Phi, psi and omega in degrees: 000320178299321180297322180286328183284330187302313180299319179298315182296322178296312179296322180296320179291318177299318178300324177300313181292329174297314180294328177291320190274313188301312179300325177297318179295317180295319183270005189311311181299319181291323178295320178299316178298318186293337180260002184285338177223141182300324183290347179267006182304321178304327176293318176299318180299319178298316178296321180296322178293322177298316178299316181297320180295320178302316182292311183300311183283328177294333178275356180081028178269131178258102190274133176228125183239129175246122181248117177278345176211143184267148175285149171265124182300133178086358181264148179270142180222161167257113184263128180223153175200172171291157186230111184225353190201158173295337180286352176301323179298312182294319181293321178298317178296325179291318186290318186258107188249332186252005181231087181309135182225164180242134176281143164256118186217169183289141187291341181300330181293340179292344180278347180293138180295144177065294179304316183298330180301313180278329180301312184285344179265349183236341181256164175264116187265140180231136170258104189293347178269001185239122178291328177296318179297318180298322177296319179295325178300314180297319180296316181292319180296319178298321179295318179293322178295324177295334178279359178090008179274166172259168180236139174243125178229133171270101194289351174291343179080011182148177179274127181302136178292326179278111185293343180280348180285121179285317180208117182285169178295151183268146169278168187276336195309310184299323186281325175296314179296317181298320179290317179305319185257003175055041179253150180294147174262133182249099178281136178229145174250123175257114193275323196243358187299323180297324179283320184292314180208079180286172177286344172292114193300325186261038174220158180133153181192157172295165177147193184289148177222106187253144176223139175238127173266113183279172174300141184289151176256116184280146177241002180301125179084356179275154177235174188298336177290345177272356188301314182299316181295320180292318178299315180294324178296315180294320178299316181294321180299311182292319181297313179298325176299317181290326183277336180262175181289151178297000000 
């Protein structure tokens, strides 16, 4: 059965990269304009959401989003979720539509052709092996928050190597920033991304893709000594979401 499945999975994976690349090439002039000035970032964000929808629906993903609390338009948030697939980026863009945000992501993705060109110009890149890089991330994130944008961080710090891990331990960065700027943390559970398009190259299939936006965790009045408790609370919220029914 695996032998029969492999060719389909290979073609399906190639189709994913086609869907990632072609819209960028088509929209290239508009994307270039949108990144030429910082104040035009919301236009880039709108284009990025359009790109994400093309990929999600082009891959045959049927997206369902349940929101336990609604976003306030124009307000800044710290967006977090579990991280299991490249499609996490697209799903996050799909879920959050009225609050432009910036991803904090690993710098290695900037090496990807075409996608990497815009990735390194619009996202906050981190080298997790460098303490200097981590400091620069905080400075850049603070600047974006001052501009009224939101920040998205996958707090596991990467995709767990052990596929049996439902949710890895969280790093501190997202929670430190949220407390510094007194902005709400928005925990989300992404249920199906690992099944739909895992990092395992010869797996993946069309089907449902569910996301739940949990009640926000407030940081108003909190200080850095509260960081550990808030981090554990957010971890528990997302984990319980993943373990329980949608």
